[in-house]
C-alpha positions in Angstrom: 67.6 -52.1 -132.9 69.7 -52.1 -136.3 72.0 -54.7 -135.0 69.2 -56.9 -134.6 67.8 -56.5 -138.1 71.4 -56.5 -139.4 72.1 -60.1 -137.5 68.7 -61.8 -138.8 69.3 -60.2 -142.3 72.9 -62.0 -142.1 71.3 -65.3 -140.8 69.1 -65.4 -143.6 71.7 -64.7 -146.2 73.9 -67.5 -144.6 70.8 -70.3 -144.6 70.1 -69.0 -148.4 73.5 -69.6 -149.4 73.5 -73.2 -147.5 70.3 -74.1 -149.0 71.5 -73.1 -152.7 74.8 -75.2 -152.2 73.1 -78.3 -150.9 70.0 -78.0 -153.0 70.7 -81.9 -153.9 70.8 -82.6 -150.3 67.7 -84.8 -149.1 67.0 -83.0 -145.9 63.6 -82.2 -146.8 62.7 -85.5 -148.5 63.3 -87.8 -145.5 60.9 -90.7 -144.4 58.2 -89.8 -142.4 57.5 -86.2 -144.3 53.9 -85.8 -145.5 53.8 -85.9 -149.3 50.6 -86.3 -151.3 50.6 -85.7 -155.0 46.8 -86.3 -156.6 46.3 -84.6 -160.1 46.7 -80.6 -159.8 47.1 -81.1 -155.8 50.3 -81.1 -154.2 50.7 -81.1 -150.3 54.1 -81.5 -148.7 54.5 -81.5 -144.7 58.1 -81.8 -143.5 57.3 -83.2 -140.2 60.6 -85.2 -139.7 62.5 -82.8 -141.0 61.1 -79.8 -138.8 61.7 -82.1 -135.7 65.5 -82.8 -137.0 65.8 -79.0 -137.4 64.7 -78.0 -133.9 66.7 -80.5 -132.4 69.8 -79.5 -134.1 68.9 -75.7 -133.7 68.2 -76.2 -129.6 71.4 -78.2 -129.4 73.3 -75.2 -131.1 71.4 -72.8 -129.1 72.3 -74.7 -126.1 75.9 -74.8 -126.5 76.3 -71.0 -127.6 74.6 -70.1 -124.1 76.8 -72.5 -122.1 80.1 -70.9 -123.6 79.0 -67.4 -123.2 
């Protein structure tokens, strides 16, 4: 069980470092993302970014499972 938690922790650390290094990269400001800014209300829903990340992770996991 500890190996699972350790692996998840390492994945979160790697994701955090990647997001910190590429904070200027417009991944979460793609066309198709919903952004509403009205006065003191802000709403952001990254639908296009979520779809792209889902496709990317699916491809990565598919390649990993085929080469195991």
